ZAMARGU-4260 file (C-alpha; in steps of 0.2 Angstrom, whole numbers, plus 5000, padded with zeros to 4 digits):
<rodrens>
0) 4776/5533/5019 | 4774/5540/5037 | 4760/5527/5041 | 4772/5513/5035 | 4786/5518/5047
5) 4774/5519/5062 | 4768/5502/5059 | 4785/5495/5058 | 4789/5504/5075 | 4774/5496/5083
10) 4779/5479/5077 | 4796/5481/5085 | 4788/5486/5102 | 4778/5470/5102 | 4793/5459/5100
15) 4802/5468/5114 | 4788/5464/5126 | 4789/5445/5122 | 4807/5445/5125 | 4804/5454/5142
20) 4791/5441/5147 | 4802/5427/5143 | 4816/5435/5153 | 4805/5438/5168 | 4798/5420/5167
25) 4816/5413/5167 | 4821/5424/5182 | 4805/5418/5191 | 4809/5400/5188 | 4827/5403/5194
30) 4821/5412/5209 | 4809/5397/5214 | 4823/5385/5210 | 4834/5395/5222 | 4821/5395/5235
35) 4818/5377/5233 | 4836/5373/5235 | 4837/5383/5251 | 4822/5375/5258 | 4829/5357/5254
40) 4846/5362/5261 | 4838/5368/5277 | 4828/5351/5278 | 4844/5341/5275 | 4853/5351/5288
45) 4839/5349/5300 | 4839/5330/5297 | 4857/5329/5299 | 4856/5339/5316 | 4842/5327/5322
50) 4852/5312/5318 | 4867/5319/5327 | 4856/5323/5342 | 4849/5306/5342 | 4867/5298/5342
55) 4871/5310/5357 | 4856/5304/5366 | 4861/5286/5364 | 4879/5291/5370 | 4870/5299/5385
60) 4861/5282/5389 | 4878/5273/5389 | 4885/5286/5401 | 4870/5284/5413 | 4872/5266/5413
65) 4891/5267/5416 | 4887/5278/5431 | 4875/5265/5438 | 4889/5252/5436 | 4902/5263/5445
70) 4890/5265/5459 | 4886/5247/5460 | 4896/5234/5450 | 4882/5222/5452 | 4869/5233/5444
75) 4869/5223/5428 | 4863/5207/5436 | 4846/5214/5441 | 4842/5215/5422 | 4839/5234/5423
80) 4832/5244/5408 | 4830/5262/5406 | 4819/5272/5418 | 4822/5260/5432 | 4812/5246/5423
85) 4817/5228/5426 | 4815/5218/5410 | 4819/5218/5392 | 4813/5235/5388 | 4813/5252/5397
90) 4805/5269/5397 | 4811/5284/5388 | 4822/5295/5398 | 4825/5313/5394 | 4843/5319/5392
95) 4845/5332/5406 | 4846/5350/5398 | 4842/5343/5381 | 4826/5354/5378 | 4835/5364/5364
100) 4824/5375/5352 | 4809/5365/5355 | 4818/5348/5352 | 4819/5335/5366 | 4832/5321/5366
105) 4829/5305/5375 | 4836/5287/5376 | 4831/5270/5381 | 4842/5255/5385 | 4838/5236/5386
110) 4848/5220/5389 | 4854/5209/5375 | 4853/5191/5382 | 4868/5180/5380 | 4869/5169/5364
115) 4856/5155/5367 | 4846/5164/5380 | 4829/5171/5377 | 4831/5185/5389 | 4839/5192/5405
120) 4835/5182/5420 | 4838/5191/5437 | 4838/5174/5445 | 4852/5167/5434 | 4860/5183/5427
125) 4877/5175/5423 | 4870/5161/5412 | 4857/5173/5403 | 4868/5188/5401 | 4887/5184/5401
130) 4894/5177/5385 | 4902/5160/5387 | 4915/5151/5377 | 4933/5156/5374 | 4931/5170/5360
135) 4934/5189/5362 | 4916/5191/5368 | 4919/5178/5383 | 4915/5186/5400 | 4906/5201/5392
140) 4888/5207/5392 | 4879/5218/5380 | 4866/5232/5381 | 4857/5241/5367 | 4855/5260/5368
145) 4843/5270/5357 | 4843/5288/5356 | 4829/5299/5349 | 4827/5317/5344 | 4809/5323/5347
150) 4801/5340/5342 | 4791/5346/5357 | 4774/5339/5357 | 4777/5328/5342 | 4769/5310/5343
155) 4785/5302/5336 | 4804/5305/5334 | 4811/5313/5319 | 4827/5303/5321 | 4833/5288/5331
160) 4850/5280/5332 | 4854/5264/5340 | 4871/5258/5347 | 4876/5242/5356 | 4889/5243/5370
165) 4899/5228/5376 | 4905/5228/5394 | 4920/5219/5400 | 4926/5219/5418 | 4944/5220/5425
170) 4951/5203/5425 | 4964/5193/5434 | 4968/5186/5417 | 4977/5203/5413 | 4992/5197/5424
175) 5004/5182/5424 | 5004/5185/5443 | 4992/5192/5456 | 4993/5191/5475 | 4983/5200/5488
180) 4995/5198/5503 | 5013/5194/5500 | 5014/5183/5516 | 5013/5165/5519 | 4995/5159/5521
185) 4990/5160/5540 | 4980/5144/5539 | 4996/5135/5532 | 5007/5142/5545 | 4995/5141/5560
190) 4994/5160/5562 | 4979/5171/5565 | 4971/5177/5549 | 4965/5192/5557 | 4982/5197/5562
195) 4991/5193/5546 | 4979/5199/5533 | 4987/5216/5533 | 4997/5224/5519 | 5016/5227/5523
200) 5014/5246/5518 | 4998/5248/5530 | 4998/5256/5547 | 5012/5248/5557 | 5009/5238/5573
205) 5015/5249/5587 | 5026/5235/5595 | 5035/5229/5578 | 5036/5244/5567 | 5032/5243/5549
210) 5029/5224/5549 | 5015/5212/5552 | 5011/5204/5569 | 5026/5195/5575 | 5015/5179/5576
215) 5013/5179/5557 | 5025/5170/5546 | 5038/5180/5537 | 5035/5187/5519 | 5040/5175/5505
220) 5055/5180/5494 | 5057/5180/5475 | 5074/5174/5473 | 5088/5172/5459 | 5081/5161/5445
225) 5063/5166/5448 | 5055/5174/5433 | 5038/5182/5431 | 5038/5184/5412 | 5023/5195/5409
230) 5011/5209/5418 | 5012/5208/5437 | 5000/5215/5450 | 5002/5214/5469 | 4991/5223/5482
235) 5006/5221/5494 | 5025/5225/5494 | 5035/5211/5486 | 5050/5204/5495 | 5066/5199/5485
240) 5083/5191/5488 | 5095/5191/5474 | 5090/5196/5456 | 5073/5189/5451 | 5065/5195/5435
245) 5048/5204/5433 | 5040/5209/5416 | 5049/5206/5400 | 5065/5196/5400 | 5075/5209/5391
250) 5075/5228/5388 | 5071/5225/5370 | 5056/5215/5373 | 5038/5220/5376 | 5037/5231/5391
255) 5025/5224/5404 | 5016/5233/5418 | 5023/5228/5435 | 5011/5235/5448 | 5016/5234/5466
260) 5018/5247/5481 | 5036/5243/5481 | 5050/5230/5482 | 5058/5226/5499 | 5075/5219/5498
265) 5081/5206/5512 | 5096/5213/5521 | 5105/5197/5520 | 5105/5196/5501 | 5113/5206/5487
270) 5098/5212/5478 | 5096/5218/5460 | 5079/5213/5453 | 5076/5216/5435 | 5060/5225/5429
275) 5058/5223/5410 | 5075/5217/5407 | 5083/5232/5417 | 5091/5232/5434 | 5089/5249/5440
280) 5095/5255/5457 | 5077/5258/5462 | 5066/5247/5451 | 5052/5257/5443 | 5034/5250/5447
285) 5017/5256/5446 | 5005/5256/5461 | 4988/5252/5454 | 4971/5251/5463 | 4968/5236/5475
290) 4959/5222/5466 | 4948/5212/5478 | 4946/5193/5476 | 4928/5186/5476 | 4922/5178/5492
295) 4920/5161/5485 | 4917/5151/5468 | 4898/5148/5471 | 4894/5156/5455 | 4903/5142/5446
300) 4893/5129/5455 | 4877/5138/5448 | 4883/5138/5431 | 4888/5120/5432 | 4871/5114/5439
305) 4861/5125/5428 | 4853/5133/5443 | 4847/5117/5450 | 4856/5111/5465 | 4848/5094/5464
310) 4859/5091/5448 | 4875/5086/5458 | 4880/5069/5451 | 4885/5070/5433 | 4884/5080/5417
315) 4868/5089/5412 | 4861/5095/5395 | 4862/5114/5394 | 4873/5115/5409 | 4890/5108/5415
320) 4895/5094/5426 | 4894/5092/5445 | 4902/5079/5456 | 4902/5077/5475 | 4917/5073/5485
325) 4935/5069/5480 | 4936/5068/5461 | 4950/5063/5449 | 4949/5071/5432 | 4961/5065/5418
330) 4961/5076/5403 | 4963/5068/5386 | 4960/5079/5371 | 4941/5085/5371 | 4936/5071/5383
335) 4939/5068/5402 | 4939/5053/5413 | 4931/5055/5430 | 4934/5044/5445 | 4922/5047/5459
340) 4916/5036/5472 | 4898/5042/5471 | 4898/5042/5452 | 4899/5023/5451 | 4918/5022/5448
345) 4926/5028/5432 | 4918/5035/5417 | 4924/5044/5401 | 4914/5057/5392 | 4915/5073/5382
350) 4918/5089/5390 | 4902/5098/5395 | 4893/5110/5383 | 4896/5125/5394 | 4913/5120/5399
355) 4911/5120/5418 | 4915/5106/5430 | 4912/5109/5448 | 4917/5098/5463 | 4906/5099/5479
360) 4910/5095/5496 | 4900/5080/5502 | 4883/5087/5508 | 4884/5101/5496 | 4887/5116/5507
365) 4896/5106/5521 | 4914/5111/5524 | 4929/5100/5522 | 4933/5091/5538 | 4952/5089/5533
370) 4964/5103/5538 | 4977/5105/5525 | 4995/5104/5532 | 5008/5109/5518 | 5022/5102/5528
375) 5014/5085/5531 | 5001/5082/5517 | 4988/5069/5520 | 4983/5061/5503 | 4973/5046/5510
380) 4960/5054/5521 | 4947/5063/5511 | 4934/5069/5524 | 4921/5071/5510 | 4931/5086/5503
385) 4927/5093/5487 | 4944/5091/5479 | 4948/5090/5461 | 4964/5081/5456 | 4968/5086/5438
390) 4981/5081/5425 | 4982/5078/5406 | 4982/5086/5389 | 4966/5096/5384 | 4960/5102/5367
395) 4943/5110/5373 | 4942/5125/5384 | 4936/5120/5402 | 4935/5128/5419 | 4936/5117/5434
400) 4930/5123/5451 | 4932/5115/5468 | 4923/5119/5484 | 4939/5114/5493 | 4956/5112/5483
405) 4962/5109/5466 | 4977/5096/5466 | 4988/5096/5451 | 4995/5078/5450 | 5004/5079/5433
410) 5007/5090/5418 | 4992/5100/5412 | 4996/5105/5394 | 4987/5110/5378 | 4994/5111/5360
415) 5009/5110/5358 | 5013/5105/5375 | 5030/5105/5384 | 5039/5121/5388 | 5034/5131/5372
420) 5020/5144/5372 | 5003/5136/5370 | 4994/5139/5354 | 4976/5137/5347 | 4960/5143/5357
425) 4959/5130/5371 | 4961/5136/5388 | 4958/5129/5406 | 4954/5138/5422 | 4958/5130/5439
430) 4948/5139/5453 | 4948/5133/5471 | 4939/5140/5486 | 4955/5136/5496 | 4971/5130/5488
435) 4977/5126/5471 | 4991/5113/5475 | 5005/5104/5465 | 5006/5087/5472 | 5023/5083/5480
440) 5022/5069/5493 | 5038/5068/5503 | 5042/5061/5520 | 5059/5062/5530 | 5068/5070/5515
445) 5062/5056/5503 | 5050/5057/5489 | 5035/5046/5490 | 5021/5039/5479 | 5004/5039/5486
450) 4991/5032/5474 | 4990/5044/5459 | 5001/5056/5468 | 5020/5057/5466 | 5034/5071/5464
455) 5033/5079/5447 | 5050/5083/5439 | 5050/5100/5430 | 5031/5101/5429 | 5022/5111/5415
460) 5005/5119/5418 | 4996/5128/5404 | 4982/5135/5415 | 4974/5151/5423 | 4974/5148/5441
465) 4964/5156/5455 | 4965/5152/5474 | 4951/5162/5481 | 4954/5161/5500 | 4971/5154/5501
470) 4986/5150/5489 | 4994/5142/5474 | 5008/5131/5482 | 5017/5115/5482 | 5014/5101/5495
475) 5028/5097/5507 | 5039/5111/5498 | 5052/5110/5511 | 5056/5091/5509 | 5069/5083/5498
480) 5080/5090/5485 | 5073/5101/5471 | 5064/5092/5457 | 5067/5106/5445 | 5057/5121/5439
485) 5038/5124/5438 | 5035/5131/5420 | 5018/5139/5419 | 5009/5147/5404 | 4994/5157/5410
490) 4991/5166/5426 | 4991/5164/5445 | 4979/5174/5456 | 4979/5170/5475 | 4974/5178/5491
495) 4990/5174/5500 | 5008/5171/5493 | 5010/5152/5492 | 5027/5143/5495 | 5033/5132/5481
500) 5051/5129/5488 | 5064/5135/5500 | 5081/5144/5497 | 5097/5148/5505 | 5104/5165/5500
505) 5094/5165/5484 | 5098/5147/5479 | 5084/5134/5478 | 5086/5120/5491 | 5070/5111/5490
510) 5054/5112/5480 | 5054/5122/5463 | 5061/5137/5455 | 5048/5147/5446 | 5047/5150/5427
515) 5030/5159/5425 | 5025/5165/5408 | 5010/5175/5403 | 4999/5167/5390 | 4996/5181/5378
520) 4980/5173/5372 | 4972/5178/5388 | 4972/5196/5382 | 4957/5191/5370 | 4952/5174/5376
525) 4946/5167/5393 | 4942/5150/5401 | 4923/5148/5402 | 4915/5159/5416 | 4932/5163/5424
530) 4929/5173/5439 | 4933/5192/5440 | 4938/5204/5454 | 4924/5211/5464 | 4920/5229/5465
535) 4933/5232/5450 | 4920/5240/5439 | 4915/5237/5421 | 4921/5246/5407 | 4915/5248/5389
540) 4927/5239/5378 | 4917/5241/5361 | 4903/5251/5354 | 4894/5246/5338 | 4881/5256/5329
545) 4866/5246/5322 | 4864/5247/5303 | 4848/5246/5293 | 4848/5228/5294 | 4847/5229/5313
550) 4860/5224/5327
</rodrens>
């Protein structure tokens, strides 16, 4: 009996050992599983950290590039890449202070050529880098930034992230109205440009107080009936007589920025200007940084001739159109008819592929031999001047540049035409080295017709206008009775304030009233290669990260 009980006890002890071993095995497996989970989690956390470091390195590359642009707005057109390398790719640049726990962050950046270009060409940076057309990318350029996270001494990065930054400059197209000096053009008034190219708010002349030189023509007033319906920027004080309107037409409309050092009211007038539909005692304006107009429109000529100055008498594949001497351009839908003496008479063709037409002076770089006199305009003597006379209806975006003047000899409209806001995506830019003028032949108080030029009743202009060295104005503005109101949808940018009419106590007596309206399409669209202010800097207006399928 005793032996039997002992054997039973031994049997139970063996069973307990088996259970213990099973429990220990399970515990060990759970421990290894926990260790593995911790290690995998640590690896995931490390990968996530490396990915974030790589993205921060790419952002550092963007910041470094922007710093270069702020120091030199023309930095981009040297086709730079990271590390000071010129070309498509650059060298790795270590992010300052990034050596953290044995990990080094670095970046590279490289240029992305414009659509249709094979690479950035420092000899023709505009065509090879700046996006053309009229879409939201028009006038922009793009750069690719790749950030890396590298363990110290490692032969390759543990993580990389790539982003593409799109750069867009400040633009005259932001405004319905831009003027550098709010004074009559010295060349039109016979005054000294050196003496008159002075802001009203600047250091006063000792003999005259806070005014420009007494030999300069007076400032030009905005008067009752004048309306600048949109964003406004002037580098100078703006003079008023009566109750002109700036910005929105009513206090319930969209508020527009009105940027000027201030309004100066004429003492002989009852002054109550409206800013965004309100007539405050002291109109509220914003003084923004001074925007500088480019020296000339020679960049447009390079775009039009494709970088080949020998291409100066027609339209060219892969480029635009160039004509020499006075040229008439009649717009009709997506075609234009050109009349030019050196181009064998009159020809009709499709608008150029890159959308740029340029009119040279005879002899290319030669200056125009005719002096413009706005009080007695000569329409018969051409002097070999690179003048573009433009009118018609257009359905394709164009920029027409002139070495001398652009002369508007009829309505310039797009869809739908008339006094309504234009629609669609077609835009036109009119850029002149000197004047953009509305034809208005008049002698001795009587309207005249001289060739294709006659007085236009209530002209409508759907265009972005830039008069680089002079003004947007009306020929013989002080002659005859008023033929109505200029209705403009677009923008006007000029060096000096141009005269379009005369007034008596705020009532128009000759020339035109102004009804200038901002074309809101210009917030996202642009005429082809429309010129921008110089030294205005570039800003990043869009950043996109490249996915697995690339950029």
